[in-house]
C-alpha positions as CSV (number, residue, x, y, z in Angstrom):
1,M,87.0,93.2,132.2
2,Q,86.6,92.3,128.6
3,S,86.7,88.6,127.8
4,L,89.7,86.6,126.7
5,Y,90.1,85.3,123.2
6,P,92.7,83.3,121.2
7,L,95.9,85.3,121.1
8,K,98.5,85.6,118.4
9,F,101.9,87.1,119.2
10,R,104.5,89.0,117.3
11,P,107.6,86.7,116.9
12,V,110.9,87.6,118.4
13,F,113.6,86.9,115.9
14,K,117.1,85.7,116.9
15,D,120.3,86.1,114.8
16,K,122.4,83.0,115.1
17,I,125.8,82.1,113.6
18,W,124.2,78.9,112.2
19,G,121.0,80.5,111.1
20,G,119.6,80.8,107.5
21,Q,116.8,82.3,105.4
22,K,114.0,79.7,105.6
23,I,112.0,81.6,108.2
24,K,111.7,84.3,105.5
25,T,111.6,82.1,102.3
26,V,109.6,79.2,103.6
27,L,107.4,80.7,106.3
28,N,107.2,84.3,104.9
29,M,108.1,85.9,108.1
30,D,109.9,89.3,107.9
31,F,112.9,89.2,110.3
32,G,114.0,92.7,109.3
33,N,117.7,93.5,108.9
34,L,119.1,90.4,110.5
35,P,121.7,88.8,108.1
36,N,120.4,85.3,109.1
37,C,117.7,84.2,111.4
38,G,118.2,81.0,113.4
39,E,115.1,81.2,115.6
40,A,111.7,82.8,115.6
41,W,110.2,82.7,119.2
42,L,106.5,82.5,118.6
43,L,105.4,82.3,122.2
44,S,107.7,83.4,124.9
45,G,107.7,84.5,128.5
46,V,111.5,84.4,128.8
47,E,112.8,87.4,130.6
48,G,114.3,89.8,128.1
49,S,112.6,88.2,125.1
50,P,108.9,88.4,125.7
51,T,106.4,88.1,122.8
52,L,103.7,90.8,122.5
53,V,100.1,90.2,121.5
54,E,99.4,91.3,118.0
55,N,95.6,90.8,117.7
56,G,92.5,92.3,119.5
57,Y,92.2,94.7,122.4
58,L,95.2,93.2,124.3
59,S,97.5,94.0,121.5
60,G,100.9,95.1,122.7
61,N,100.8,93.3,126.1
62,E,103.5,90.9,127.0
63,L,102.7,87.3,127.6
64,N,103.6,87.2,131.3
65,E,101.6,90.4,131.9
66,L,98.5,88.6,130.7
67,V,99.3,85.7,133.0
68,E,99.5,88.1,135.9
69,V,96.2,89.8,135.1
70,F,94.1,86.8,134.0
71,M,95.8,84.0,136.0
72,G,93.8,80.8,135.9
73,D,91.4,82.1,133.2
74,L,94.4,82.2,130.9
75,V,96.6,79.3,131.9
76,G,94.4,77.1,134.2
77,D,94.2,77.2,138.0
78,T,96.6,74.3,138.7
79,I,99.2,75.7,136.3
80,Y,98.9,79.2,137.8
81,E,99.4,77.8,141.3
82,R,102.5,75.9,140.0
83,F,104.2,78.5,137.9
84,G,102.8,81.8,139.1
85,N,103.2,84.7,136.6
86,E,105.7,83.0,134.3
87,F,104.2,81.3,131.2
88,P,105.7,77.8,131.4
89,I,106.2,76.9,127.7
90,L,108.4,78.5,125.0
91,V,107.5,77.8,121.4
92,K,110.1,78.4,118.6
93,V,110.8,77.7,115.0
94,I,114.5,76.9,114.3
95,D,116.2,77.2,110.9
96,S,119.6,75.5,110.9
97,N,121.8,76.4,107.9
98,D,124.8,74.9,109.7
99,W,125.4,72.6,112.7
100,L,124.2,74.0,116.1
101,S,126.7,73.3,118.8
102,I,126.7,69.9,120.5
103,Q,125.0,70.8,123.8
104,V,123.0,69.8,126.8
105,H,120.4,71.4,129.1
106,P,120.0,71.0,132.9
107,D,116.9,69.4,134.4
108,D,114.7,71.1,137.0
109,E,116.7,69.8,139.9
110,L,120.1,71.0,138.6
111,A,118.6,74.3,137.5
112,Q,117.2,75.0,140.9
113,K,120.5,74.0,142.5
114,R,122.2,76.6,140.3
115,K,119.4,79.1,140.9
116,I,118.7,79.5,137.1
117,G,114.9,78.9,137.1
118,Y,113.6,75.8,135.4
119,G,115.3,73.1,133.4
120,K,114.9,72.6,129.7
121,T,113.2,69.5,128.4
122,E,112.1,70.0,124.7
123,M,110.8,68.3,121.6
124,W,111.4,68.9,117.9
125,Y,108.9,68.5,115.1
126,L,110.6,68.5,111.6
127,M,108.4,71.0,109.6
128,Q,110.8,70.6,106.6
129,A,114.1,68.7,106.1
130,D,116.5,69.0,103.2
131,P,117.8,65.7,101.6
132,Q,120.5,64.2,103.8
133,A,119.6,66.5,106.7
134,E,120.6,65.0,110.1
135,L,120.8,65.7,113.8
136,I,122.4,64.3,116.9
137,S,120.5,62.7,119.7
138,G,122.3,61.0,122.5
139,F,125.2,58.6,122.3
140,N,125.8,55.7,120.0
141,Q,127.4,53.4,122.6
142,Q,127.8,53.0,126.3
143,V,129.7,56.0,127.5
144,D,131.0,56.9,131.0
145,E,132.4,60.2,132.1
146,S,136.1,59.2,131.5
147,L,135.4,58.1,127.9
148,Y,133.3,61.1,127.2
149,L,136.1,63.5,128.5
150,E,138.7,61.5,126.5
151,K,136.8,61.9,123.3
152,L,135.9,65.6,124.0
153,N,139.5,66.6,124.9
154,S,141.0,64.8,121.9
155,G,138.6,66.4,119.4
156,H,136.7,63.2,118.6
157,L,133.5,63.7,120.4
158,K,131.4,63.0,117.3
159,D,132.7,59.5,117.3
160,I,130.5,58.6,120.2
161,M,127.4,60.7,119.2
162,N,124.3,59.2,117.6
163,F,123.6,60.7,114.2
164,E,120.1,60.4,112.8
165,K,118.9,61.1,109.2
166,V,115.7,63.1,109.4
167,Q,112.7,63.9,107.2
168,T,109.6,66.0,107.3
169,G,107.2,64.9,110.1
170,D,109.9,63.3,112.3
171,V,109.6,64.0,116.1
172,Y,112.4,63.9,118.6
173,F,111.9,64.2,122.4
174,M,114.9,65.7,124.1
175,P,114.6,65.3,127.9
176,A,117.0,67.5,129.9
177,G,120.3,65.8,130.1
178,R,120.4,64.3,126.6
179,V,123.3,65.6,124.5
180,H,122.1,66.8,121.1
181,A,122.6,69.0,118.1
182,I,120.6,70.0,115.0
183,G,122.3,69.7,111.6
184,P,122.1,71.8,108.5
185,G,118.8,71.8,106.5
186,C,116.3,71.4,109.3
187,L,113.3,73.6,109.8
188,I,112.0,72.7,113.3
189,A,109.1,73.5,115.5
190,E,110.4,73.3,119.1
191,I,108.3,73.0,122.2
192,Q,110.2,73.4,125.4
193,Q,110.1,74.5,129.1
194,T,110.5,78.2,129.6
195,S,114.3,78.3,129.9
196,D,117.1,79.8,127.9
197,T,119.9,77.8,129.6
198,T,122.2,75.9,127.2
199,Y,125.5,74.3,128.0
200,R,127.6,74.3,124.9
201,I,129.9,71.3,124.7
202,Y,131.5,71.5,121.3
203,D,131.1,74.1,118.6
204,W,132.8,72.5,115.6
205,D,135.8,74.7,116.0
206,R,134.1,77.6,114.2
207,I,134.9,81.2,114.6
208,D,132.6,84.3,114.3
209,Q,133.1,87.4,112.2
210,A,135.4,88.8,114.8
211,G,137.6,85.7,114.7
212,M,136.4,84.5,118.0
213,K,135.2,81.0,119.1
214,R,132.0,80.9,121.1
215,E,132.2,80.1,124.8
216,L,132.1,76.4,125.9
217,H,130.6,75.2,129.2
218,T,132.5,72.0,129.7
219,E,132.3,71.9,133.5
220,E,128.6,73.1,133.7
221,A,127.6,70.5,131.1
222,L,129.3,67.5,132.8
223,E,126.9,67.4,135.8
224,A,123.9,67.8,133.5
225,I,124.7,64.9,131.1
226,D,122.6,61.7,131.1
227,F,124.9,59.0,129.7
228,T,122.1,56.5,129.2
229,V,122.0,54.9,125.7
230,H,118.7,54.2,124.1
231,D,117.8,51.7,121.3
232,Q,115.4,54.3,119.7
233,Y,115.7,58.1,119.8
234,K,113.0,59.1,117.3
235,T,109.5,59.3,118.7
236,A,107.1,56.9,116.9
237,Y,103.6,58.1,116.0
238,Q,101.2,57.4,113.3
239,A,99.3,60.3,111.8
240,E,95.6,59.6,111.1
241,K,93.7,62.1,109.1
242,N,91.0,64.0,110.9
243,H,92.0,62.5,114.2
244,T,94.0,63.9,117.1
245,V,97.1,61.7,117.6
246,S,99.2,61.6,120.8
247,V,102.9,62.3,120.1
248,I,104.5,63.3,123.4
249,E,103.2,63.0,127.0
250,S,105.5,64.4,129.6
251,P,105.2,66.3,132.9
252,F,106.3,69.4,131.1
253,F,104.0,69.4,128.1
254,T,101.7,67.2,126.1
255,T,101.9,67.4,122.3
256,N,99.4,66.0,119.9
257,F,99.4,66.0,116.1
258,L,96.3,66.7,113.9
259,Q,96.2,66.5,110.1
260,F,92.8,67.3,108.7
261,D,90.8,68.1,105.6
262,N,87.4,68.3,107.4
263,P,86.2,70.7,110.1
264,I,87.2,69.6,113.6
265,R,85.4,70.5,116.8
266,K,87.4,70.7,120.0
267,D,86.0,70.6,123.5
268,Y,88.6,71.6,126.2
269,S,86.2,71.8,129.1
270,E,87.8,68.9,130.9
271,L,91.3,70.3,130.5
272,D,92.7,72.7,133.2
273,S,95.2,74.3,130.8
274,F,95.7,76.7,128.1
275,V,96.2,75.2,124.6
276,I,98.7,76.2,122.0
277,L,98.0,75.4,118.4
278,L,101.0,75.7,116.0
279,C,100.3,75.3,112.3
280,T,102.9,73.0,110.7
281,E,101.4,72.7,107.2
282,G,98.9,74.6,105.1
283,G,96.5,76.9,106.8
284,L,93.4,76.9,108.9
285,T,90.6,79.0,110.4
286,L,90.0,78.8,114.1
287,S,86.4,79.7,115.1
288,W,85.1,80.4,118.6
289,Q,81.7,81.9,119.7
290,D,81.1,84.3,116.7
291,E,84.7,85.1,116.0
292,K,87.4,83.8,113.7
293,I,91.2,83.9,113.3
294,Q,93.4,82.6,110.6
295,L,96.6,80.6,111.0
296,V,99.2,79.8,108.3
297,T,102.3,77.6,108.4
298,G,104.6,78.6,111.2
299,E,102.1,80.6,113.1
300,A,100.9,79.8,116.6
301,V,97.8,80.8,118.7
302,L,97.3,80.6,122.4
303,V,93.8,79.5,123.4
304,P,93.0,80.6,126.9
305,K,91.6,78.1,129.5
306,A,88.5,80.3,129.6
307,I,87.6,79.1,126.1
308,D,86.2,75.6,126.1
309,L,84.9,75.1,122.6
310,I,86.6,75.9,119.3
311,E,86.2,74.7,115.7
312,L,89.0,74.3,113.2
313,F,88.4,74.6,109.4
314,P,91.1,73.7,106.9
315,A,92.0,76.5,104.6
316,T,94.0,74.2,102.3
317,K,93.7,70.7,101.1
318,K,96.3,69.6,103.7
319,A,96.3,71.3,107.0
320,A,98.3,70.1,110.0
321,L,99.0,71.4,113.5
322,L,100.6,70.6,116.8
323,E,98.3,70.9,119.9
324,V,100.2,71.6,123.1
325,Y,99.1,71.9,126.7
326,I,100.1,70.8,130.2
327,Q,98.3,67.9,131.8
328,A,97.6,69.1,135.3
């Protein structure tokens, strides 16, 4: 069997009623004949929307097919034992030209109860934000089920939602159960559990081209909602040039941020996990053994567990990336 190597994938593009053009105009991705593109799935093992390898001898293979063949050499032994042949992380870029629905996702326990696979904890990194761009994360006051239903049924749900102004570089962790929505003008890198389960709570009363409103999931959402109010919703971190900075540590994924203008050497030998590198600014060259691969803004690469040592070289004055893995 030929050896594994860092893998790039062909994105899967998703037409969304709230999508825009930034995936084409900002990230230079060709999403074909879609009128708008809300999401580019960069790395996906979701059934029905798998990403296919686009580089090297494994070109054309689906992500989960590679997990089945290479097992721990690709994802790490502990991760393979835990997740089997399903790749456990979904990586997207989201372009919101309008409000996404106010929504919530189930956690693992509720997802298993409903026999829908895994829950959906996620995080957002703002790759670009227009002036006045905002999003919703959680509630702005103590809320119980009766108050929530009163506001929902009277059309005043947004009165109890926590709106946040956002700018480039902001990070929001969205544990399963937290009600949320992305507003217009956000270009977001999303790291999440492999799940496509969304419970839509409120869709701003909009209608599609056929004059129809999108389905809401009021009952399904109710059991999923975490009504806890937090003092701070944005994730605090401090970028430090040429140093890897921890941003999110969770049981579902660890995400670090790296901004660099010098070559960086990475040793993953102590890590029993694949590593995903997602370029969020500029460009870079990834070198391993005697091979090289280029990444530009909006591109991701999957570094198999079998590769311990890589080097990163900035291709622009400012290069930045997210580093994602699962801490076994």
